[in-house]
C-alpha positions in Angstrom: 0.0 0.0 0.0 1.5 3.3 -1.1 -0.2 5.5 1.6 -0.8 3.3 4.7 -1.7 6.3 6.9 -5.5 6.5 7.3 -5.4 10.3 7.6 -3.8 10.6 4.1 -6.4 8.3 2.6 -9.3 10.2 4.4 -7.8 13.5 2.9 -7.9 12.0 -0.6 -11.5 11.0 -0.1 -12.4 14.5 1.1 -10.9 15.8 -2.2 -13.3 13.5 -4.1 -16.4 15.1 -2.4 -16.1 18.1 -4.8 -16.6 16.0 -7.9 -19.9 15.8 -9.7 -21.4 12.4 -10.1 -20.5 12.1 -13.8 -16.9 13.2 -13.0 -16.7 10.6 -10.2 -17.9 7.8 -12.6 -14.8 8.5 -14.7 -12.6 7.5 -11.8 -14.6 4.5 -10.6 -12.3 1.8 -12.2 -9.3 3.2 -10.3 -11.3 3.7 -7.1 -12.5 0.1 -7.1 -8.9 -1.1 -7.5 -8.0 1.1 -4.4 -10.8 -0.6 -2.4 -9.2 -3.9 -3.1 -6.0 -2.8 -1.4 -7.6 -1.2 1.7 -6.4 -2.8 4.9 -9.9 -3.0 6.4 -13.4 -3.7 5.0 -14.7 -0.4 6.3 -12.8 2.6 4.9 -13.5 6.2 4.2 -13.4 5.4 0.5 -15.9 2.6 0.6 -18.2 4.7 2.8 -18.0 7.6 0.4 -18.7 5.4 -2.7 -21.6 3.7 -1.0 -23.2 7.0 0.1 -22.8 8.5 -3.4 -24.3 5.4 -4.9 -27.3 5.5 -2.5 -28.0 9.1 -3.5 -27.3 8.8 -7.3 -28.1 6.1 -9.8 -25.5 7.7 -12.1 -22.9 6.5 -9.6 -24.7 3.3 -8.4 -25.1 1.5 -11.7 -21.5 1.8 -12.9 -20.1 1.1 -9.4 -22.1 -2.1 -9.2 -20.7 -3.3 -12.6 -17.2 -2.3 -11.7 -17.5 -4.3 -8.5 -19.0 -7.2 -10.3 -16.3 -7.2 -12.9 -13.6 -7.6 -10.3 -15.5 -10.0 -8.1 -13.6 -12.9 -9.5 -10.9 -11.9 -7.0 -11.6 -14.1 -4.0 -10.4 -11.5 -1.5 -12.7 -8.8 -2.9 -15.6 -11.3 -3.2 -15.3 -12.2 0.4 -14.9 -8.6 1.6 -17.9 -7.4 -0.4 -19.9 -10.6 0.1 -20.7 -10.9 -3.7 -19.9 -14.5 -4.1 
């Protein structure tokens, strides 16, 4: 993990708050990859993405499919309970 300090990761997530939904969707593939390397199931990034998905179908639909596309990874499948 490149930035193991949780405060650095929380700062990065706060920077994402300013993005519009359609802008955020452009970064979803990379953000889903970051979730895979988070040290814990609960993280600022996962909470942020879930809350944005709850409030916007523009985010929810692509987030679902990005998560499904990488669910073949056993560790992610277990952490997201998709399998």
